[in-house]
C-alpha positions as CSV (number, residue, x, y, z in Angstrom):
1,M,-0.1,-0.2,-0.3
2,M,1.6,3.4,-0.9
3,D,1.2,6.4,1.4
4,F,0.2,9.5,-0.5
5,T,-0.5,11.8,1.9
6,Q,3.1,12.6,2.6
7,G,6.6,13.1,0.8
8,S,7.3,14.3,-2.6
9,I,4.3,14.8,-5.0
10,L,6.4,13.9,-8.2
11,K,8.3,11.3,-6.9
12,K,4.9,9.4,-5.2
13,L,3.0,10.6,-8.7
14,L,5.5,9.3,-10.6
15,R,5.9,6.3,-9.2
16,F,2.4,5.0,-8.6
17,M,1.8,6.7,-12.5
18,V,4.2,4.4,-14.2
19,P,3.2,1.2,-13.9
20,I,-0.5,2.2,-14.9
21,L,1.0,3.5,-18.4
22,G,2.7,0.8,-18.7
23,A,-0.5,-1.4,-18.1
24,L,-2.2,1.0,-20.5
25,I,0.7,0.6,-22.8
26,L,0.0,-3.2,-23.0
27,Q,-3.6,-3.0,-22.9
28,A,-3.6,-0.8,-26.3
29,A,-1.4,-3.0,-27.6
30,Y,-4.0,-6.2,-27.5
31,G,-6.1,-3.9,-30.2
32,A,-2.9,-2.6,-31.9
33,V,-1.6,-5.9,-32.6
34,D,-4.6,-7.5,-33.4
35,L,-4.6,-4.3,-36.8
36,L,-1.2,-5.1,-37.2
37,V,-1.2,-8.7,-38.0
38,V,-4.7,-8.6,-39.5
39,G,-3.3,-5.1,-41.9
40,R,0.0,-7.9,-42.7
41,F,-1.3,-11.0,-43.0
42,G,-5.8,-10.8,-43.3
43,S,-7.9,-8.9,-45.9
44,T,-8.5,-4.9,-46.4
45,S,-11.9,-5.9,-45.4
46,G,-10.4,-7.6,-42.2
47,L,-8.7,-4.5,-41.6
48,S,-11.7,-2.7,-41.7
49,G,-13.6,-5.3,-39.4
50,V,-11.1,-5.0,-36.8
51,S,-11.0,-1.3,-37.0
52,T,-15.2,-0.9,-36.7
53,G,-15.7,-4.0,-34.2
54,S,-12.6,-2.5,-32.0
55,Q,-14.7,0.7,-31.6
56,V,-17.4,-1.2,-29.7
57,L,-15.2,-2.8,-27.7
58,N,-13.1,0.4,-26.9
59,L,-16.6,1.8,-25.7
60,V,-17.7,-0.7,-23.4
61,T,-14.0,-1.2,-21.8
62,F,-13.5,2.2,-21.6
63,V,-17.2,2.9,-20.0
64,V,-16.8,-0.1,-17.6
65,T,-13.2,1.6,-16.9
66,Q,-15.1,4.7,-15.6
67,L,-17.6,3.3,-13.9
68,A,-15.0,1.1,-11.3
69,M,-13.1,4.4,-10.8
70,G,-15.9,4.6,-8.1
71,I,-14.3,1.7,-6.8
72,T,-10.9,3.2,-7.3
73,V,-12.0,6.2,-5.1
74,L,-14.0,4.9,-2.4
75,I,-11.3,2.8,-1.3
76,A,-8.4,5.2,-1.5
77,R,-10.7,7.8,0.4
78,Y,-11.2,5.1,3.2
79,L,-7.5,4.2,3.2
80,G,-7.2,8.0,4.1
81,E,-9.3,8.3,6.3
82,K,-8.3,4.7,7.8
83,K,-11.8,3.2,7.3
84,E,-10.5,0.4,5.3
85,E,-11.5,-2.4,7.9
86,Q,-15.1,-1.3,8.2
87,Q,-15.6,-0.8,4.2
88,I,-13.3,-1.8,2.0
89,G,-14.8,-5.7,1.9
90,S,-18.4,-4.4,1.1
91,I,-17.0,-2.3,-1.5
92,I,-15.3,-5.2,-3.3
93,G,-18.1,-7.6,-2.7
94,G,-21.1,-5.6,-3.6
95,G,-18.7,-4.6,-6.9
96,T,-18.6,-8.2,-8.0
97,V,-22.3,-8.6,-7.9
98,V,-22.9,-5.4,-9.9
99,F,-20.6,-5.6,-12.4
100,A,-21.7,-9.1,-13.0
101,A,-25.2,-8.2,-13.7
102,I,-23.9,-5.6,-15.9
103,S,-21.4,-8.0,-17.8
104,L,-24.5,-9.8,-18.7
105,V,-26.4,-7.2,-20.0
106,L,-23.4,-7.0,-22.0
107,F,-23.3,-10.1,-23.3
108,V,-26.6,-10.4,-25.0
109,I,-26.4,-7.1,-26.0
110,M,-23.1,-7.8,-28.1
111,V,-23.9,-11.3,-29.2
112,G,-27.8,-11.0,-29.9
113,F,-27.3,-7.7,-32.0
114,A,-23.7,-7.8,-33.1
115,R,-24.9,-7.5,-37.1
116,P,-27.1,-4.8,-36.3
117,I,-24.5,-2.9,-34.6
118,A,-22.0,-3.4,-37.3
119,V,-24.8,-2.2,-39.5
120,L,-25.7,1.1,-37.3
121,M,-21.6,1.5,-37.5
122,Q,-22.0,2.1,-40.9
123,A,-19.2,-0.6,-42.0
124,P,-18.2,-1.2,-45.6
125,E,-20.7,-3.5,-47.1
126,E,-17.6,-6.0,-48.0
127,A,-16.6,-5.9,-43.7
128,V,-19.9,-6.4,-42.6
129,E,-19.4,-9.9,-41.6
130,L,-16.2,-9.9,-40.3
131,T,-17.2,-6.8,-38.0
132,T,-20.1,-9.1,-37.0
133,A,-18.1,-11.9,-36.4
134,Y,-15.6,-9.6,-34.4
135,I,-18.6,-7.8,-31.9
136,R,-19.9,-11.5,-31.4
137,I,-16.6,-13.0,-30.3
138,C,-15.6,-10.2,-28.0
139,G,-19.4,-9.9,-26.6
140,A,-19.2,-13.5,-25.9
141,G,-15.7,-13.2,-23.7
142,I,-17.3,-9.6,-22.4
143,F,-17.4,-11.0,-19.1
144,F,-13.6,-11.3,-18.9
145,V,-13.0,-7.5,-20.0
146,V,-15.5,-6.4,-17.5
147,A,-14.0,-8.6,-14.4
148,Y,-10.2,-7.5,-15.6
149,N,-10.9,-4.1,-15.2
150,V,-12.6,-4.5,-11.9
151,L,-9.8,-6.0,-10.4
152,S,-7.1,-3.3,-11.7
153,A,-9.7,-0.7,-10.2
154,I,-9.8,-2.4,-7.1
155,F,-5.9,-2.8,-6.8
156,R,-5.2,1.0,-7.9
157,G,-7.8,2.0,-4.8
158,L,-5.4,0.0,-2.6
159,G,-2.7,2.0,-3.9
160,D,-1.2,-1.0,-6.1
161,S,-0.6,0.3,-9.2
162,N,2.1,-2.7,-10.2
163,S,0.1,-5.8,-9.9
164,P,-2.5,-5.0,-12.9
165,L,1.1,-4.2,-14.7
166,L,1.8,-7.8,-14.4
167,F,-1.7,-8.6,-15.4
168,V,-1.9,-7.3,-18.7
169,F,1.7,-7.8,-19.7
170,V,0.9,-11.8,-19.1
171,A,-2.2,-11.2,-21.1
172,C,0.0,-9.3,-23.7
173,I,2.1,-12.1,-24.8
174,V,-0.6,-14.2,-24.7
175,N,-2.9,-12.0,-27.0
176,V,0.5,-11.9,-29.3
177,V,1.1,-15.4,-29.4
178,G,-2.4,-15.9,-30.3
179,D,-3.0,-13.4,-33.6
180,L,0.3,-15.0,-35.0
181,V,-1.2,-18.3,-34.5
182,L,-5.1,-17.6,-35.6
183,V,-4.6,-14.9,-38.2
184,A,-1.1,-15.5,-39.6
185,G,-1.0,-19.2,-39.2
186,L,-4.4,-20.2,-39.6
187,G,-5.5,-17.4,-42.0
188,M,-8.8,-16.5,-39.6
189,D,-8.7,-12.7,-40.2
190,A,-10.8,-11.0,-37.9
191,M,-12.1,-13.7,-36.2
192,G,-9.1,-15.0,-35.1
193,A,-8.0,-11.5,-34.1
194,A,-11.1,-11.5,-31.7
195,L,-10.5,-14.9,-30.1
196,A,-7.1,-13.9,-29.2
197,T,-8.3,-10.6,-27.6
198,V,-10.9,-13.2,-25.1
199,F,-8.3,-15.8,-24.4
200,A,-5.9,-12.7,-23.1
201,Q,-8.5,-11.1,-21.2
202,A,-9.4,-14.5,-19.3
203,L,-6.3,-15.0,-18.8
204,S,-5.7,-11.5,-17.0
205,V,-8.5,-12.9,-15.1
206,V,-7.4,-15.7,-13.4
207,F,-4.0,-14.2,-12.9
208,A,-5.5,-11.3,-11.0
209,I,-7.9,-13.3,-8.9
210,V,-4.6,-15.5,-7.6
211,R,-2.7,-12.0,-6.9
212,L,-5.6,-10.8,-4.7
213,V,-6.4,-13.9,-3.0
214,K,-2.5,-14.5,-2.1
215,K,-1.9,-10.8,-1.4
216,G,-1.9,-9.8,2.0
217,L,-5.0,-7.2,2.9
218,P,-5.6,-4.7,5.6
219,F,-9.4,-5.7,5.4
220,T,-11.7,-9.2,5.6
221,I,-14.0,-9.9,2.7
222,T,-17.2,-12.3,4.2
223,G,-19.7,-13.8,1.7
224,Y,-22.1,-11.5,3.6
225,D,-20.0,-9.1,1.4
226,F,-21.4,-10.3,-1.9
227,R,-25.0,-8.5,-2.0
228,W,-26.1,-5.5,-2.9
229,N,-24.9,-3.1,0.4
230,P,-24.7,0.5,0.9
231,Q,-21.2,1.2,-0.4
232,C,-22.6,-0.1,-4.0
233,G,-25.0,3.3,-3.9
234,K,-22.0,5.1,-2.7
235,F,-19.5,4.0,-5.9
236,L,-22.4,4.2,-8.2
237,Q,-23.0,7.7,-7.1
238,I,-19.3,8.5,-8.0
239,G,-18.6,6.3,-11.2
240,L,-22.1,6.3,-12.8
241,P,-21.4,10.3,-14.0
242,L,-18.1,9.1,-15.3
243,A,-19.4,6.2,-17.2
244,L,-22.2,8.2,-18.2
245,Q,-19.9,10.8,-19.8
246,E,-17.4,8.6,-20.8
247,C,-20.1,6.6,-22.7
248,L,-21.0,9.5,-24.5
249,T,-17.3,10.4,-25.2
250,Q,-16.6,7.0,-26.9
251,G,-20.3,7.2,-28.5
252,S,-19.1,9.9,-30.2
253,F,-15.9,8.3,-31.5
254,L,-18.3,5.9,-32.8
255,A,-20.6,8.3,-34.4
256,L,-17.2,9.6,-36.0
257,C,-16.2,6.2,-37.2
258,A,-19.7,6.1,-38.8
259,F,-18.9,9.3,-40.4
260,V,-15.6,8.2,-41.7
261,N,-17.3,4.6,-43.1
262,R,-19.5,6.5,-45.2
263,L,-16.2,8.1,-47.0
264,G,-15.2,4.7,-48.2
265,L,-12.9,1.1,-47.5
266,E,-9.8,3.3,-47.9
267,A,-10.9,6.3,-45.2
268,S,-12.4,3.3,-43.0
269,S,-8.9,1.1,-42.8
270,G,-7.0,4.3,-42.6
271,Y,-9.2,5.6,-39.8
272,G,-8.9,2.7,-37.8
273,V,-5.1,2.8,-38.2
274,A,-5.0,6.5,-36.9
275,C,-7.4,5.8,-34.0
276,K,-4.5,2.8,-32.9
277,I,-1.9,5.7,-32.9
278,V,-4.3,7.7,-31.3
279,N,-4.9,5.1,-28.5
280,F,-1.1,5.3,-27.8
281,A,-0.9,9.0,-27.8
282,M,-3.9,9.4,-25.5
283,L,-2.3,6.8,-22.6
284,I,-0.2,9.4,-20.4
285,P,-3.0,11.5,-19.9
286,S,-5.1,8.6,-19.1
287,A,-2.7,8.0,-16.6
288,L,-2.5,10.8,-15.0
289,M,-6.2,11.1,-14.6
290,Q,-5.9,7.5,-13.3
291,S,-3.1,7.9,-10.6
292,T,-4.4,11.8,-9.9
293,S,-7.8,10.8,-8.9
294,S,-6.4,8.2,-6.8
295,F,-4.0,10.7,-5.0
296,V,-6.3,13.2,-4.4
297,S,-8.5,10.9,-3.0
298,Q,-6.6,9.7,-0.6
299,N,-5.4,13.3,0.3
300,V,-8.9,14.6,0.3
301,G,-9.6,11.5,3.0
302,A,-7.0,13.0,5.2
303,G,-7.7,16.3,4.8
304,E,-4.7,17.1,2.9
305,Q,-6.8,19.6,0.2
306,K,-3.3,21.9,-0.4
307,R,-1.6,18.8,-1.0
308,A,-4.2,17.6,-3.5
309,K,-4.2,20.9,-5.5
310,K,-0.6,20.5,-5.8
311,T,-0.9,17.0,-7.2
312,M,-3.3,18.7,-10.0
313,F,-0.9,21.0,-11.1
314,T,2.2,18.7,-10.7
315,G,0.1,16.4,-13.2
316,I,-0.2,18.9,-15.3
317,G,3.3,19.9,-16.1
318,I,4.4,16.1,-16.7
319,G,1.6,15.6,-19.1
320,L,2.7,18.6,-21.1
321,L,6.7,17.9,-21.0
322,V,5.4,14.5,-22.8
323,G,2.7,16.1,-24.8
324,C,5.1,18.0,-26.8
325,F,6.9,15.1,-27.7
326,A,4.0,13.4,-28.6
327,F,3.0,16.1,-30.9
328,S,6.2,16.3,-32.9
329,L,5.5,12.7,-33.4
330,V,2.2,12.3,-34.4
331,F,2.1,15.6,-36.7
332,F,5.5,15.4,-38.3
333,R,6.1,11.6,-38.8
334,G,2.4,9.8,-38.7
335,D,3.0,8.8,-41.9
336,L,5.9,6.6,-40.4
337,L,3.7,5.5,-37.8
338,A,0.7,4.4,-39.7
339,G,3.3,2.6,-42.2
340,I,3.4,0.1,-39.4
341,F,0.1,-0.9,-39.2
342,S,-0.4,-0.8,-43.1
343,A,1.1,-1.8,-46.2
344,D,-1.2,0.0,-48.2
345,A,-0.4,3.4,-49.3
346,A,-3.9,5.1,-49.6
347,V,-4.8,3.6,-46.4
348,V,-1.4,5.2,-44.8
349,Q,-1.8,8.5,-46.5
350,R,-6.1,8.4,-45.0
351,G,-4.5,7.8,-41.7
352,Y,-1.7,10.6,-41.7
353,E,-4.4,12.9,-42.8
354,Y,-6.4,12.2,-39.8
355,L,-3.2,12.5,-37.5
356,K,-2.6,15.8,-39.2
357,G,-6.0,17.6,-37.5
358,F,-5.9,15.6,-34.3
359,A,-2.3,16.3,-33.1
360,P,-2.8,19.2,-31.3
361,E,-5.2,17.0,-29.2
362,T,-2.0,14.9,-27.8
363,L,-0.9,18.9,-25.5
364,L,-4.3,19.7,-24.5
365,T,-5.7,16.7,-23.2
366,A,-2.5,16.8,-21.2
367,V,-4.1,19.9,-19.2
368,L,-7.7,18.5,-19.2
369,F,-7.5,15.0,-17.7
370,S,-5.3,16.1,-15.0
371,M,-8.0,18.3,-13.9
372,M,-10.7,15.7,-14.5
373,G,-8.6,13.6,-12.1
374,Y,-8.5,16.1,-9.6
375,F,-12.0,16.9,-9.8
376,N,-12.6,12.9,-9.5
377,G,-10.5,12.5,-6.6
378,N,-12.7,15.3,-4.6
379,G,-16.1,13.5,-5.8
380,K,-16.7,16.3,-8.4
381,T,-18.0,13.6,-10.6
382,V,-21.2,15.1,-11.9
383,W,-19.2,18.1,-13.1
384,V,-16.8,16.1,-15.1
385,M,-20.0,14.6,-16.7
386,L,-21.2,17.7,-17.5
387,Q,-18.0,19.1,-18.8
388,G,-18.1,15.9,-20.8
389,L,-21.9,16.3,-22.3
390,I,-20.8,20.2,-23.6
391,Q,-17.8,18.9,-25.2
392,T,-19.2,15.6,-26.8
393,L,-22.7,16.8,-27.9
394,L,-22.2,20.8,-28.5
395,V,-18.5,20.7,-29.8
396,R,-17.2,17.4,-31.3
397,L,-20.0,15.8,-32.8
398,P,-21.6,18.6,-34.8
399,F,-18.1,19.9,-35.6
400,A,-17.4,16.3,-37.1
401,Y,-20.4,15.3,-38.9
402,Y,-20.3,19.5,-40.4
403,M,-16.6,18.3,-41.6
404,S,-17.8,14.7,-43.1
405,I,-20.6,16.1,-45.0
406,Q,-18.4,19.0,-47.4
407,P,-17.6,18.2,-50.8
408,D,-14.2,16.1,-51.0
409,A,-14.3,15.6,-46.8
410,S,-11.0,15.9,-45.5
411,L,-9.6,13.8,-42.5
412,T,-7.5,16.1,-41.5
413,N,-10.5,18.1,-41.2
414,I,-12.8,15.8,-39.6
415,G,-9.6,14.9,-36.5
416,L,-9.7,18.6,-35.5
417,A,-12.7,18.0,-33.8
418,A,-11.2,16.2,-30.9
419,P,-8.6,19.3,-29.7
420,I,-11.0,22.1,-30.5
421,S,-13.5,20.0,-28.0
422,T,-11.0,19.7,-25.3
423,A,-9.7,23.8,-25.4
424,V,-13.4,23.8,-24.6
425,G,-13.6,21.6,-22.0
426,I,-10.3,23.1,-20.5
427,V,-12.4,26.7,-20.5
428,L,-15.4,25.4,-18.7
429,N,-12.7,23.1,-16.4
430,V,-10.5,26.2,-15.3
431,A,-13.8,28.5,-14.6
432,F,-15.4,25.5,-12.4
433,F,-11.8,25.0,-10.1
434,L,-11.9,29.0,-10.0
435,Y,-15.3,28.8,-8.9
436,L,-14.7,26.5,-6.3
437,E,-11.8,27.9,-4.9
438,H,-14.0,31.2,-4.1
439,A,-16.6,29.5,-2.7
440,A,-13.9,28.0,-0.1
441,K,-13.0,31.2,0.7
442,R,-15.9,32.3,1.0
443,S,-16.9,30.0,3.4
């Protein structure tokens, strides 16, 4: 367990964040390896199928991660308040029941309605069947996807970011081997990539459960904890606004994917390649948000509000420093990055077009996500949801749609929707932070 309430903020934040970043990199490698292997050994239709299908899986994964953030924040807060023995067992038991029910619903939707989802995503006609197969197979294994993210949330709340890194490292190796065997070896195209992903997630869950059972914990879990209990309402109160905001954000990316799919198979595949690069570029801001949330929450629980604010500004500084490098790489060398995933020159060119518009996001998100982590740690998740709704519904989607219906629509202009909406989000969050500061002084 790591104590965030004393010592160097920079050193402890980096020490906690680096394993989270490592886990996110490996988790992103799942989809990247799928796309890389299918792009090299599969068909263009399979590449489009993995691209579109993985957007659906990303929606589910990120929403579940944000909902589980309620567990992370609550566990960290109780650790700061020294209430771990009385409360944390109930959080874990109740969370298991809640997320098991969510998994069942997702299973029914993704398996039973895979084809309508593919059609709704406007998958190119040549790729509809492979997109459907990818979504259905991932839906069949959705229990493992959900379980992994909940277990990771528990460990992060306990101040342990190393264990999730170990889980995903083992799973990533399995996924790489599975892709090479099923796609490159057996020629299963998008279906092989989906099966490899599910097998990898299943193994990571088994590893995580064994680790949790063997870990020396400062609390006990009884069979009575595995029910709906008062802690369920508390972590859902924190996590639901974040999940709704993430659902709309990822939904906007699904809509954007549908907008791009209308531009043809090359644009669809190019956008899919660009999205994998975008996923990697966004890993440091995402790691900052997750680590800042836990860091701030523990300090809030201990009454160290000034230290919590310093954590936010430290996170912004770290993010901007790394963001400068990411911006340069994406903007000036995006074609080389896209070429890693596809040998098709047209696909690479379309991917690079999108990346040039998206590039400023690598800088702006460092500021936005650090602020969101601060508000999450303070329990201001309703605000995080509201600012996300404004960004998504009033800025990102309208702008992207407008750009997609222009004559000779440019993927660069469509890519600009992300940094423009994030800039609006930063303005909103700065205003809210100043409002909270003013209110605190008055009280």
